[in-house]
PQR file with spaces between the fields and no chain letter, atoms N, CA, C, O and H, PARSE charges and radii, in Angstrom:
ATOM       1  N    MET     1      17.505   -0.118    6.852 -0.4000 1.5000
ATOM       2  CA   MET     1      18.863    0.356    6.923 -0.0000 2.0000
ATOM       3  C    MET     1      19.839   -0.794    7.158  0.5500 1.7000
ATOM       4  O    MET     1      20.919   -0.816    6.567 -0.5500 1.4000
ATOM       5  N    ASN     2      19.476   -1.744    8.010 -0.4000 1.5000
ATOM       6  CA   ASN     2      20.377   -2.854    8.319 -0.0000 2.0000
ATOM       7  C    ASN     2      20.097   -4.110    7.502  0.5500 1.7000
ATOM       8  O    ASN     2      20.820   -5.100    7.609 -0.5500 1.4000
ATOM       9  H    ASN     2      18.599   -1.727    8.491  0.4000 1.0000
ATOM      10  N    ASP     3      19.043   -4.069    6.684 -0.4000 1.5000
ATOM      11  CA   ASP     3      18.744   -5.188    5.795 -0.0000 2.0000
ATOM      12  C    ASP     3      19.485   -4.999    4.484  0.5500 1.7000
ATOM      13  O    ASP     3      19.980   -3.910    4.196 -0.5500 1.4000
ATOM      14  H    ASP     3      18.455   -3.265    6.596  0.4000 1.0000
ATOM      15  N    LEU     4      19.560   -6.049    3.697 -0.4000 1.5000
ATOM      16  CA   LEU     4      20.193   -5.958    2.383 -0.0000 2.0000
ATOM      17  C    LEU     4      19.125   -5.582    1.370  0.5500 1.7000
ATOM      18  O    LEU     4      18.560   -6.441    0.692 -0.5500 1.4000
ATOM      19  H    LEU     4      19.157   -6.934    3.931  0.4000 1.0000
ATOM      20  N    THR     5      18.858   -4.279    1.277 -0.4000 1.5000
ATOM      21  CA   THR     5      17.803   -3.767    0.417 -0.0000 2.0000
ATOM      22  C    THR     5      18.338   -2.644   -0.447  0.5500 1.7000
ATOM      23  O    THR     5      19.455   -2.163   -0.258 -0.5500 1.4000
ATOM      24  H    THR     5      19.317   -3.582    1.828  0.4000 1.0000
ATOM      25  N    ALA     6      17.500   -2.230   -1.416 -0.4000 1.5000
ATOM      26  CA   ALA     6      17.912   -1.165   -2.325 -0.0000 2.0000
ATOM      27  C    ALA     6      16.696   -0.442   -2.889  0.5500 1.7000
ATOM      28  O    ALA     6      15.567   -0.929   -2.825 -0.5500 1.4000
ATOM      29  H    ALA     6      16.592   -2.620   -1.570  0.4000 1.0000
ATOM      30  N    ALA     7      16.964    0.731   -3.441 -0.4000 1.5000
ATOM      31  CA   ALA     7      15.958    1.496   -4.164 -0.0000 2.0000
ATOM      32  C    ALA     7      16.361    1.545   -5.629  0.5500 1.7000
ATOM      33  O    ALA     7      17.525    1.767   -5.960 -0.5500 1.4000
ATOM      34  H    ALA     7      17.881    1.126   -3.494  0.4000 1.0000
ATOM      35  N    HIS     8      15.376    1.333   -6.507 -0.4000 1.5000
ATOM      36  CA   HIS     8      15.610    1.388   -7.951 -0.0000 2.0000
ATOM      37  C    HIS     8      14.394    2.033   -8.596  0.5500 1.7000
ATOM      38  O    HIS     8      13.271    1.866   -8.120 -0.5500 1.4000
ATOM      39  H    HIS     8      14.430    1.153   -6.238  0.4000 1.0000
ATOM      40  N    ARG     9      14.617    2.775   -9.686 -0.4000 1.5000
ATOM      41  CA   ARG     9      13.525    3.521  -10.309 -0.0000 2.0000
ATOM      42  C    ARG     9      12.494    2.644  -11.005  0.5500 1.7000
ATOM      43  O    ARG     9      11.309    2.974  -10.993 -0.5500 1.4000
ATOM      44  H    ARG     9      15.529    2.911  -10.073  0.4000 1.0000
ATOM      45  N    THR    10      12.916    1.527  -11.614 -0.4000 1.5000
ATOM      46  CA   THR    10      11.981    0.779  -12.457 -0.0000 2.0000
ATOM      47  C    THR    10      11.781   -0.687  -12.073  0.5500 1.7000
ATOM      48  O    THR    10      10.749   -1.261  -12.422 -0.5500 1.4000
ATOM      49  H    THR    10      13.879    1.259  -11.623  0.4000 1.0000
ATOM      50  N    LEU    11      12.707   -1.304  -11.382 -0.4000 1.5000
ATOM      51  CA   LEU    11      12.565   -2.718  -11.040 -0.0000 2.0000
ATOM      52  C    LEU    11      11.419   -2.915  -10.051  0.5500 1.7000
ATOM      53  O    LEU    11      11.190   -2.079   -9.176 -0.5500 1.4000
ATOM      54  H    LEU    11      13.545   -0.838  -11.099  0.4000 1.0000
ATOM      55  N    ARG    12      10.708   -4.025  -10.198 -0.4000 1.5000
ATOM      56  CA   ARG    12       9.580   -4.324   -9.313 -0.0000 2.0000
ATOM      57  C    ARG    12      10.053   -4.558   -7.886  0.5500 1.7000
ATOM      58  O    ARG    12      11.146   -5.076   -7.654 -0.5500 1.4000
ATOM      59  H    ARG    12      10.894   -4.703  -10.909  0.4000 1.0000
ATOM      60  N    PHE    13       9.217   -4.170   -6.943 -0.4000 1.5000
ATOM      61  CA   PHE    13       9.513   -4.466   -5.540 -0.0000 2.0000
ATOM      62  C    PHE    13       9.650   -5.969   -5.380  0.5500 1.7000
ATOM      63  O    PHE    13       8.881   -6.735   -5.959 -0.5500 1.4000
ATOM      64  H    PHE    13       8.330   -3.750   -7.132  0.4000 1.0000
ATOM      65  N    GLY    14      10.623   -6.385   -4.599 -0.4000 1.5000
ATOM      66  CA   GLY    14      10.858   -7.801   -4.364 -0.0000 2.0000
ATOM      67  C    GLY    14      11.902   -8.389   -5.295  0.5500 1.7000
ATOM      68  O    GLY    14      12.373   -9.502   -5.060 -0.5500 1.4000
ATOM      69  H    GLY    14      11.248   -5.762   -4.128  0.4000 1.0000
ATOM      70  N    THR    15      12.278   -7.666   -6.355 -0.4000 1.5000
ATOM      71  CA   THR    15      13.295   -8.169   -7.277 -0.0000 2.0000
ATOM      72  C    THR    15      14.638   -8.255   -6.566  0.5500 1.7000
ATOM      73  O    THR    15      15.050   -7.330   -5.865 -0.5500 1.4000
ATOM      74  H    THR    15      11.896   -6.762   -6.546  0.4000 1.0000
ATOM      75  N    ARG    16      15.307   -9.376   -6.760 -0.4000 1.5000
ATOM      76  CA   ARG    16      16.650   -9.547   -6.181 -0.0000 2.0000
ATOM      77  C    ARG    16      17.682   -9.173   -7.242  0.5500 1.7000
ATOM      78  O    ARG    16      17.575   -9.582   -8.398 -0.5500 1.4000
ATOM      79  H    ARG    16      14.972  -10.127   -7.329  0.4000 1.0000
ATOM      80  N    VAL    17      18.675   -8.398   -6.837 -0.4000 1.5000
ATOM      81  CA   VAL    17      19.731   -7.999   -7.760 -0.0000 2.0000
ATOM      82  C    VAL    17      21.091   -8.183   -7.095  0.5500 1.7000
ATOM      83  O    VAL    17      21.244   -7.999   -5.887 -0.5500 1.4000
ATOM      84  H    VAL    17      18.762   -8.067   -5.897  0.4000 1.0000
ATOM      85  N    ARG    18      22.068   -8.549   -7.911 -0.4000 1.5000
ATOM      86  CA   ARG    18      23.456   -8.611   -7.440 -0.0000 2.0000
ATOM      87  C    ARG    18      24.106   -7.284   -7.804  0.5500 1.7000
ATOM      88  O    ARG    18      24.105   -6.882   -8.967 -0.5500 1.4000
ATOM      89  H    ARG    18      21.944   -8.699   -8.892  0.4000 1.0000
ATOM      90  N    VAL    19      24.659   -6.611   -6.808 -0.4000 1.5000
ATOM      91  CA   VAL    19      25.358   -5.352   -7.019 -0.0000 2.0000
ATOM      92  C    VAL    19      26.839   -5.621   -6.810  0.5500 1.7000
ATOM      93  O    VAL    19      27.244   -6.134   -5.767 -0.5500 1.4000
ATOM      94  H    VAL    19      24.660   -6.938   -5.863  0.4000 1.0000
ATOM      95  N    THR    20      27.649   -5.270   -7.811 -0.4000 1.5000
ATOM      96  CA   THR    20      29.096   -5.466   -7.739 -0.0000 2.0000
ATOM      97  C    THR    20      29.774   -4.107   -7.755  0.5500 1.7000
ATOM      98  O    THR    20      29.538   -3.293   -8.647 -0.5500 1.4000
ATOM      99  H    THR    20      27.320   -4.854   -8.658  0.4000 1.0000
ATOM     100  N    ASN    21      30.615   -3.871   -6.765 -0.4000 1.5000
ATOM     101  CA   ASN    21      31.423   -2.660   -6.711 -0.0000 2.0000
ATOM     102  C    ASN    21      32.577   -2.850   -7.687  0.5500 1.7000
ATOM     103  O    ASN    21      33.446   -3.690   -7.453 -0.5500 1.4000
ATOM     104  H    ASN    21      30.807   -4.532   -6.040  0.4000 1.0000
ATOM     105  N    LEU    22      32.602   -2.088   -8.771 -0.4000 1.5000
ATOM     106  CA   LEU    22      33.609   -2.263   -9.806 -0.0000 2.0000
ATOM     107  C    LEU    22      34.993   -1.776   -9.375  0.5500 1.7000
ATOM     108  O    LEU    22      35.988   -2.076  -10.034 -0.5500 1.4000
ATOM     109  H    LEU    22      31.897   -1.406   -8.961  0.4000 1.0000
ATOM     110  N    SER    23      35.059   -1.031   -8.281 -0.4000 1.5000
ATOM     111  CA   SER    23      36.349   -0.554   -7.782 -0.0000 2.0000
ATOM     112  C    SER    23      37.128   -1.625   -7.025  0.5500 1.7000
ATOM     113  O    SER    23      38.358   -1.601   -6.982 -0.5500 1.4000
ATOM     114  H    SER    23      34.250   -0.787   -7.745  0.4000 1.0000
ATOM     115  N    ASN    24      36.379   -2.584   -6.416 -0.4000 1.5000
ATOM     116  CA   ASN    24      37.075   -3.581   -5.597 -0.0000 2.0000
ATOM     117  C    ASN    24      36.573   -5.017   -5.798  0.5500 1.7000
ATOM     118  O    ASN    24      37.120   -5.944   -5.201 -0.5500 1.4000
ATOM     119  H    ASN    24      35.380   -2.604   -6.450  0.4000 1.0000
ATOM     120  N    GLY    25      35.547   -5.214   -6.624 -0.4000 1.5000
ATOM     121  CA   GLY    25      35.046   -6.553   -6.906 -0.0000 2.0000
ATOM     122  C    GLY    25      34.113   -7.138   -5.862  0.5500 1.7000
ATOM     123  O    GLY    25      33.633   -8.259   -6.031 -0.5500 1.4000
ATOM     124  H    GLY    25      35.102   -4.461   -7.109  0.4000 1.0000
ATOM     125  N    ARG    26      33.843   -6.405   -4.785 -0.4000 1.5000
ATOM     126  CA   ARG    26      32.930   -6.904   -3.754 -0.0000 2.0000
ATOM     127  C    ARG    26      31.515   -6.965   -4.297  0.5500 1.7000
ATOM     128  O    ARG    26      31.100   -6.092   -5.059 -0.5500 1.4000
ATOM     129  H    ARG    26      34.233   -5.494   -4.648  0.4000 1.0000
ATOM     130  N    GLU    27      30.758   -8.016   -3.901 -0.4000 1.5000
ATOM     131  CA   GLU    27      29.385   -8.223   -4.367 -0.0000 2.0000
ATOM     132  C    GLU    27      28.441   -8.399   -3.194  0.5500 1.7000
ATOM     133  O    GLU    27      28.834   -8.836   -2.112 -0.5500 1.4000
ATOM     134  H    GLU    27      31.095   -8.725   -3.282  0.4000 1.0000
ATOM     135  N    VAL    28      27.171   -8.044   -3.438 -0.4000 1.5000
ATOM     136  CA   VAL    28      26.125   -8.284   -2.456 -0.0000 2.0000
ATOM     137  C    VAL    28      24.814   -8.460   -3.216  0.5500 1.7000
ATOM     138  O    VAL    28      24.590   -7.820   -4.243 -0.5500 1.4000
ATOM     139  H    VAL    28      26.852   -7.689   -4.316  0.4000 1.0000
ATOM     140  N    VAL    29      23.955   -9.331   -2.703 -0.4000 1.5000
ATOM     141  CA   VAL    29      22.620   -9.511   -3.274 -0.0000 2.0000
ATOM     142  C    VAL    29      21.640   -8.740   -2.396  0.5500 1.7000
ATOM     143  O    VAL    29      21.592   -8.928   -1.181 -0.5500 1.4000
ATOM     144  H    VAL    29      24.137   -9.852   -1.869  0.4000 1.0000
ATOM     145  N    VAL    30      20.858   -7.867   -3.035 -0.4000 1.5000
ATOM     146  CA   VAL    30      19.891   -7.039   -2.313 -0.0000 2.0000
ATOM     147  C    VAL    30      18.505   -7.246   -2.910  0.5500 1.7000
ATOM     148  O    VAL    30      18.358   -7.757   -4.020 -0.5500 1.4000
ATOM     149  H    VAL    30      20.897   -7.713   -4.022  0.4000 1.0000
ATOM     150  N    ARG    31      17.491   -6.837   -2.150 -0.4000 1.5000
ATOM     151  CA   ARG    31      16.103   -6.914   -2.601 -0.0000 2.0000
ATOM     152  C    ARG    31      15.577   -5.494   -2.758  0.5500 1.7000
ATOM     153  O    ARG    31      15.726   -4.673   -1.853 -0.5500 1.4000
ATOM     154  H    ARG    31      17.611   -6.422   -1.248  0.4000 1.0000
ATOM     155  N    VAL    32      14.962   -5.199   -3.901 -0.4000 1.5000
ATOM     156  CA   VAL    32      14.397   -3.874   -4.153 -0.0000 2.0000
ATOM     157  C    VAL    32      13.139   -3.699   -3.308  0.5500 1.7000
ATOM     158  O    VAL    32      12.204   -4.495   -3.393 -0.5500 1.4000
ATOM     159  H    VAL    32      14.841   -5.866   -4.636  0.4000 1.0000
ATOM     160  N    ASN    33      13.128   -2.639   -2.488 -0.4000 1.5000
ATOM     161  CA   ASN    33      11.969   -2.389   -1.639 -0.0000 2.0000
ATOM     162  C    ASN    33      11.563   -0.914   -1.624  0.5500 1.7000
ATOM     163  O    ASN    33      10.740   -0.502   -0.806 -0.5500 1.4000
ATOM     164  H    ASN    33      13.887   -1.992   -2.419  0.4000 1.0000
ATOM     165  N    ASP    34      12.146   -0.116   -2.534 -0.4000 1.5000
ATOM     166  CA   ASP    34      11.858    1.315   -2.536 -0.0000 2.0000
ATOM     167  C    ASP    34      12.118    1.881   -3.929  0.5500 1.7000
ATOM     168  O    ASP    34      12.729    1.219   -4.768 -0.5500 1.4000
ATOM     169  H    ASP    34      12.815   -0.450   -3.198  0.4000 1.0000
ATOM     170  N    ARG    35      11.657    3.095   -4.171 -0.4000 1.5000
ATOM     171  CA   ARG    35      11.890    3.803   -5.426 -0.0000 2.0000
ATOM     172  C    ARG    35      13.009    4.822   -5.244  0.5500 1.7000
ATOM     173  O    ARG    35      13.187    5.377   -4.160 -0.5500 1.4000
ATOM     174  H    ARG    35      11.161    3.632   -3.489  0.4000 1.0000
ATOM     175  N    GLY    36      13.745    5.055   -6.294 -0.4000 1.5000
ATOM     176  CA   GLY    36      14.858    6.006   -6.281 -0.0000 2.0000
ATOM     177  C    GLY    36      16.010    5.367   -7.015  0.5500 1.7000
ATOM     178  O    GLY    36      15.812    4.286   -7.569 -0.5500 1.4000
ATOM     179  H    GLY    36      13.601    4.603   -7.175  0.4000 1.0000
ATOM     180  N    PRO    37      17.140    5.913   -7.066 -0.5600 1.5000
ATOM     181  CA   PRO    37      17.515    7.239   -6.560  0.2800 2.0000
ATOM     182  C    PRO    37      17.047    8.333   -7.509  0.5500 1.7000
ATOM     183  O    PRO    37      16.749    8.084   -8.678 -0.5500 1.4000
ATOM     184  N    TYR    38      16.990    9.523   -6.991 -0.4000 1.5000
ATOM     185  CA   TYR    38      16.544   10.653   -7.794 -0.0000 2.0000
ATOM     186  C    TYR    38      17.668   11.639   -8.057  0.5500 1.7000
ATOM     187  O    TYR    38      17.433   12.709   -8.617 -0.5500 1.4000
ATOM     188  H    TYR    38      17.232    9.725   -6.042  0.4000 1.0000
ATOM     189  N    SER    39      18.896   11.293   -7.657 -0.4000 1.5000
ATOM     190  CA   SER    39      20.062   12.112   -7.969 -0.0000 2.0000
ATOM     191  C    SER    39      20.567   11.731   -9.351  0.5500 1.7000
ATOM     192  O    SER    39      20.576   10.553   -9.708 -0.5500 1.4000
ATOM     193  H    SER    39      19.087   10.423   -7.202  0.4000 1.0000
ATOM     194  N    GLY    40      20.978   12.698  -10.112 -0.4000 1.5000
ATOM     195  CA   GLY    40      21.422   12.451  -11.474 -0.0000 2.0000
ATOM     196  C    GLY    40      22.604   11.493  -11.547  0.5500 1.7000
ATOM     197  O    GLY    40      23.543   11.579  -10.756 -0.5500 1.4000
ATOM     198  H    GLY    40      20.971   13.655   -9.822  0.4000 1.0000
ATOM     199  N    GLY    41      22.539   10.580  -12.509 -0.4000 1.5000
ATOM     200  CA   GLY    41      23.645    9.667  -12.751 -0.0000 2.0000
ATOM     201  C    GLY    41      23.675    8.418  -11.891  0.5500 1.7000
ATOM     202  O    GLY    41      24.478    7.521  -12.148 -0.5500 1.4000
ATOM     203  H    GLY    41      21.776   10.510  -13.151  0.4000 1.0000
ATOM     204  N    ARG    42      22.842    8.335  -10.896 -0.4000 1.5000
ATOM     205  CA   ARG    42      22.835    7.153  -10.029 -0.0000 2.0000
ATOM     206  C    ARG    42      21.763    6.176  -10.489  0.5500 1.7000
ATOM     207  O    ARG    42      20.665    6.579  -10.873 -0.5500 1.4000
ATOM     208  H    ARG    42      22.189    9.064  -10.688  0.4000 1.0000
ATOM     209  N    VAL    43      22.093    4.877  -10.447 -0.4000 1.5000
ATOM     210  CA   VAL    43      21.133    3.874  -10.918 -0.0000 2.0000
ATOM     211  C    VAL    43      20.489    3.087   -9.784  0.5500 1.7000
ATOM     212  O    VAL    43      19.419    2.506   -9.964 -0.5500 1.4000
ATOM     213  H    VAL    43      22.985    4.550  -10.135  0.4000 1.0000
ATOM     214  N    ILE    44      21.139    3.060   -8.604 -0.4000 1.5000
ATOM     215  CA   ILE    44      20.612    2.281   -7.484 -0.0000 2.0000
ATOM     216  C    ILE    44      21.117    2.897   -6.184  0.5500 1.7000
ATOM     217  O    ILE    44      22.249    3.376   -6.111 -0.5500 1.4000
ATOM     218  H    ILE    44      22.009    3.531   -8.458  0.4000 1.0000
ATOM     219  N    ASP    45      20.274    2.880   -5.166 -0.4000 1.5000
ATOM     220  CA   ASP    45      20.662    3.255   -3.800 -0.0000 2.0000
ATOM     221  C    ASP    45      20.615    1.985   -2.969  0.5500 1.7000
ATOM     222  O    ASP    45      19.607    1.279   -2.978 -0.5500 1.4000
ATOM     223  H    ASP    45      19.354    2.492   -5.225  0.4000 1.0000
ATOM     224  N    VAL    46      21.675    1.688   -2.259 -0.4000 1.5000
ATOM     225  CA   VAL    46      21.692    0.497   -1.411 -0.0000 2.0000
ATOM     226  C    VAL    46      21.622    0.889    0.052  0.5500 1.7000
ATOM     227  O    VAL    46      21.989    2.002    0.427 -0.5500 1.4000
ATOM     228  H    VAL    46      22.494    2.262   -2.252  0.4000 1.0000
ATOM     229  N    SER    47      21.148   -0.033    0.873 -0.4000 1.5000
ATOM     230  CA   SER    47      21.056    0.203    2.314 -0.0000 2.0000
ATOM     231  C    SER    47      22.445    0.346    2.922  0.5500 1.7000
ATOM     232  O    SER    47      23.451    0.014    2.295 -0.5500 1.4000
ATOM     233  H    SER    47      20.849   -0.937    0.568  0.4000 1.0000
ATOM     234  N    ARG    48      22.481    0.841    4.141 -0.4000 1.5000
ATOM     235  CA   ARG    48      23.759    1.018    4.829 -0.0000 2.0000
ATOM     236  C    ARG    48      24.503   -0.312    4.937  0.5500 1.7000
ATOM     237  O    ARG    48      25.709   -0.369    4.693 -0.5500 1.4000
ATOM     238  H    ARG    48      21.663    1.110    4.651  0.4000 1.0000
ATOM     239  N    GLU    49      23.800   -1.371    5.297 -0.4000 1.5000
ATOM     240  CA   GLU    49      24.445   -2.688    5.447 -0.0000 2.0000
ATOM     241  C    GLU    49      25.046   -3.155    4.119  0.5500 1.7000
ATOM     242  O    GLU    49      26.155   -3.688    4.092 -0.5500 1.4000
ATOM     243  H    GLU    49      22.820   -1.325    5.495  0.4000 1.0000
ATOM     244  N    ALA    50      24.319   -2.955    3.026 -0.4000 1.5000
ATOM     245  CA   ALA    50      24.852   -3.334    1.711 -0.0000 2.0000
ATOM     246  C    ALA    50      26.079   -2.499    1.372  0.5500 1.7000
ATOM     247  O    ALA    50      27.051   -3.022    0.826 -0.5500 1.4000
ATOM     248  H    ALA    50      23.418   -2.521    3.048  0.4000 1.0000
ATOM     249  N    ALA    51      26.047   -1.210    1.690 -0.4000 1.5000
ATOM     250  CA   ALA    51      27.195   -0.333    1.432 -0.0000 2.0000
ATOM     251  C    ALA    51      28.413   -0.772    2.239  0.5500 1.7000
ATOM     252  O    ALA    51      29.540   -0.718    1.746 -0.5500 1.4000
ATOM     253  H    ALA    51      25.258   -0.786    2.133  0.4000 1.0000
ATOM     254  N    VAL    52      28.188   -1.205    3.475 -0.4000 1.5000
ATOM     255  CA   VAL    52      29.291   -1.705    4.295 -0.0000 2.0000
ATOM     256  C    VAL    52      29.906   -2.936    3.641  0.5500 1.7000
ATOM     257  O    VAL    52      31.128   -3.036    3.533 -0.5500 1.4000
ATOM     258  H    VAL    52      27.273   -1.249    3.875  0.4000 1.0000
ATOM     259  N    ARG    53      29.073   -3.868    3.206 -0.4000 1.5000
ATOM     260  CA   ARG    53      29.575   -5.094    2.589 -0.0000 2.0000
ATOM     261  C    ARG    53      30.261   -4.830    1.245  0.5500 1.7000
ATOM     262  O    ARG    53      31.166   -5.565    0.849 -0.5500 1.4000
ATOM     263  H    ARG    53      28.080   -3.787    3.293  0.4000 1.0000
ATOM     264  N    LEU    54      29.829   -3.786    0.554 -0.4000 1.5000
ATOM     265  CA   LEU    54      30.465   -3.415   -0.709 -0.0000 2.0000
ATOM     266  C    LEU    54      31.722   -2.567   -0.491  0.5500 1.7000
ATOM     267  O    LEU    54      32.425   -2.223   -1.441 -0.5500 1.4000
ATOM     268  H    LEU    54      29.094   -3.189    0.875  0.4000 1.0000
ATOM     269  N    GLU    55      31.990   -2.240    0.763 -0.4000 1.5000
ATOM     270  CA   GLU    55      33.129   -1.393    1.157 -0.0000 2.0000
ATOM     271  C    GLU    55      33.095   -0.046    0.448  0.5500 1.7000
ATOM     272  O    GLU    55      34.098    0.421   -0.093 -0.5500 1.4000
ATOM     273  H    GLU    55      31.419   -2.519    1.535  0.4000 1.0000
ATOM     274  N    MET    56      31.906    0.568    0.466 -0.4000 1.5000
ATOM     275  CA   MET    56      31.756    1.888   -0.137 -0.0000 2.0000
ATOM     276  C    MET    56      31.131    2.883    0.837  0.5500 1.7000
ATOM     277  O    MET    56      30.671    3.950    0.431 -0.5500 1.4000
ATOM     278  H    MET    56      31.091    0.189    0.905  0.4000 1.0000
ATOM     279  N    ILE    57      31.117    2.539    2.100 -0.4000 1.5000
ATOM     280  CA   ILE    57      30.448    3.376    3.094 -0.0000 2.0000
ATOM     281  C    ILE    57      31.138    4.732    3.244  0.5500 1.7000
ATOM     282  O    ILE    57      30.463    5.748    3.412 -0.5500 1.4000
ATOM     283  H    ILE    57      31.490    1.673    2.430  0.4000 1.0000
ATOM     284  N    GLU    58      32.446    4.762    3.187 -0.4000 1.5000
ATOM     285  CA   GLU    58      33.161    6.035    3.335 -0.0000 2.0000
ATOM     286  C    GLU    58      33.033    6.898    2.090  0.5500 1.7000
ATOM     287  O    GLU    58      32.821    8.107    2.195 -0.5500 1.4000
ATOM     288  H    GLU    58      32.994    3.936    3.050  0.4000 1.0000
ATOM     289  N    ALA    59      33.159    6.296    0.916 -0.4000 1.5000
ATOM     290  CA   ALA    59      33.078    7.051   -0.333 -0.0000 2.0000
ATOM     291  C    ALA    59      31.656    7.552   -0.590  0.5500 1.7000
ATOM     292  O    ALA    59      31.463    8.642   -1.128 -0.5500 1.4000
ATOM     293  H    ALA    59      33.331    5.315    0.831  0.4000 1.0000
ATOM     294  N    GLY    60      30.672    6.756   -0.205 -0.4000 1.5000
ATOM     295  CA   GLY    60      29.275    7.139   -0.411 -0.0000 2.0000
ATOM     296  C    GLY    60      28.723    6.759   -1.765  0.5500 1.7000
ATOM     297  O    GLY    60      27.546    6.416   -1.875 -0.5500 1.4000
ATOM     298  H    GLY    60      30.829    5.870    0.232  0.4000 1.0000
ATOM     299  N    VAL    61      29.541    6.811   -2.796 -0.4000 1.5000
ATOM     300  CA   VAL    61      29.142    6.398   -4.143 -0.0000 2.0000
ATOM     301  C    VAL    61      30.279    5.583   -4.746  0.5500 1.7000
ATOM     302  O    VAL    61      31.439    5.734   -4.364 -0.5500 1.4000
ATOM     303  H    VAL    61      30.497    7.089   -2.706  0.4000 1.0000
ATOM     304  N    ALA    62      29.930    4.721   -5.693 -0.4000 1.5000
ATOM     305  CA   ALA    62      30.940    3.899   -6.359 -0.0000 2.0000
ATOM     306  C    ALA    62      30.385    3.435   -7.697  0.5500 1.7000
ATOM     307  O    ALA    62      29.169    3.330   -7.859 -0.5500 1.4000
ATOM     308  H    ALA    62      28.987    4.598   -6.003  0.4000 1.0000
ATOM     309  N    PRO    63      31.254    3.158   -8.650 -0.5600 1.5000
ATOM     310  CA   PRO    63      30.776    2.556   -9.886  0.2800 2.0000
ATOM     311  C    PRO    63      30.366    1.115   -9.605  0.5500 1.7000
ATOM     312  O    PRO    63      31.121    0.363   -8.989 -0.5500 1.4000
ATOM     313  N    VAL    64      29.179    0.728  -10.053 -0.4000 1.5000
ATOM     314  CA   VAL    64      28.670   -0.617   -9.770 -0.0000 2.0000
ATOM     315  C    VAL    64      28.079   -1.250  -11.031  0.5500 1.7000
ATOM     316  O    VAL    64      27.718   -0.568  -11.990 -0.5500 1.4000
ATOM     317  H    VAL    64      28.566    1.339  -10.554  0.4000 1.0000
ATOM     318  N    ARG    65      27.998   -2.562  -10.989 -0.4000 1.5000
ATOM     319  CA   ARG    65      27.241   -3.331  -11.997 -0.0000 2.0000
ATOM     320  C    ARG    65      26.037   -3.896  -11.269  0.5500 1.7000
ATOM     321  O    ARG    65      26.157   -4.390  -10.148 -0.5500 1.4000
ATOM     322  H    ARG    65      28.291   -3.116  -10.210  0.4000 1.0000
ATOM     323  N    VAL    66      24.867   -3.825  -11.909 -0.4000 1.5000
ATOM     324  CA   VAL    66      23.628   -4.342  -11.331 -0.0000 2.0000
ATOM     325  C    VAL    66      23.126   -5.464  -12.219  0.5500 1.7000
ATOM     326  O    VAL    66      22.874   -5.260  -13.406 -0.5500 1.4000
ATOM     327  H    VAL    66      24.770   -3.424  -12.820  0.4000 1.0000
ATOM     328  N    GLU    67      22.982   -6.647  -11.643 -0.4000 1.5000
ATOM     329  CA   GLU    67      22.492   -7.826  -12.370 -0.0000 2.0000
ATOM     330  C    GLU    67      21.198   -8.291  -11.738  0.5500 1.7000
ATOM     331  O    GLU    67      21.161   -8.568  -10.539 -0.5500 1.4000
ATOM     332  H    GLU    67      23.187   -6.812  -10.678  0.4000 1.0000
ATOM     333  N    VAL    68      20.143   -8.382  -12.516 -0.4000 1.5000
ATOM     334  CA   VAL    68      18.847   -8.847  -12.011 -0.0000 2.0000
ATOM     335  C    VAL    68      18.897  -10.367  -11.870  0.5500 1.7000
ATOM     336  O    VAL    68      19.234  -11.073  -12.821 -0.5500 1.4000
ATOM     337  H    VAL    68      20.173   -8.157  -13.490  0.4000 1.0000
ATOM     338  N    LEU    69      18.557  -10.870  -10.670 -0.4000 1.5000
ATOM     339  CA   LEU    69      18.547  -12.306  -10.393 -0.0000 2.0000
ATOM     340  C    LEU    69      17.150  -12.894  -10.472  0.5500 1.7000
ATOM     341  O    LEU    69      16.999  -14.082  -10.756 -0.5500 1.4000
ATOM     342  H    LEU    69      18.284  -10.296   -9.898  0.4000 1.0000
ATOM     343  N    GLY    70      16.142  -12.100  -10.232 -0.4000 1.5000
ATOM     344  CA   GLY    70      14.770  -12.585  -10.265 -0.0000 2.0000
ATOM     345  C    GLY    70      13.945  -12.042   -9.132  0.5500 1.7000
ATOM     346  O    GLY    70      14.417  -11.265   -8.302 -0.5500 1.4000
ATOM     347  H    GLY    70      16.264  -11.135  -10.002  0.4000 1.0000
ATOM     348  N    GLU    71      12.681  -12.476   -9.117 -0.4000 1.5000
ATOM     349  CA   GLU    71      11.765  -12.001   -8.064 -0.0000 2.0000
ATOM     350  C    GLU    71      11.601  -13.028   -6.989  0.5500 1.7000
ATOM     351  O    GLU    71      10.868  -12.800   -6.025 -0.5500 1.4000
ATOM     352  H    GLU    71      12.298  -13.107   -9.791  0.4000 1.0000
């Protein structure tokens, strides 16, 4: 919850990705450590700490760009 981690359906565990909040330009690099999300239309779930840094904690969801950086 307090680490910079994320859940993704297909990326390998340990993959680092840059997530950019398209509403405000904030970015964070997270490490994939779980599977999901399973809600329709969502491509990635980020930890609470990542959501805070992306300034999307209140909204809960935001349009984002996901860039794979490597393992």
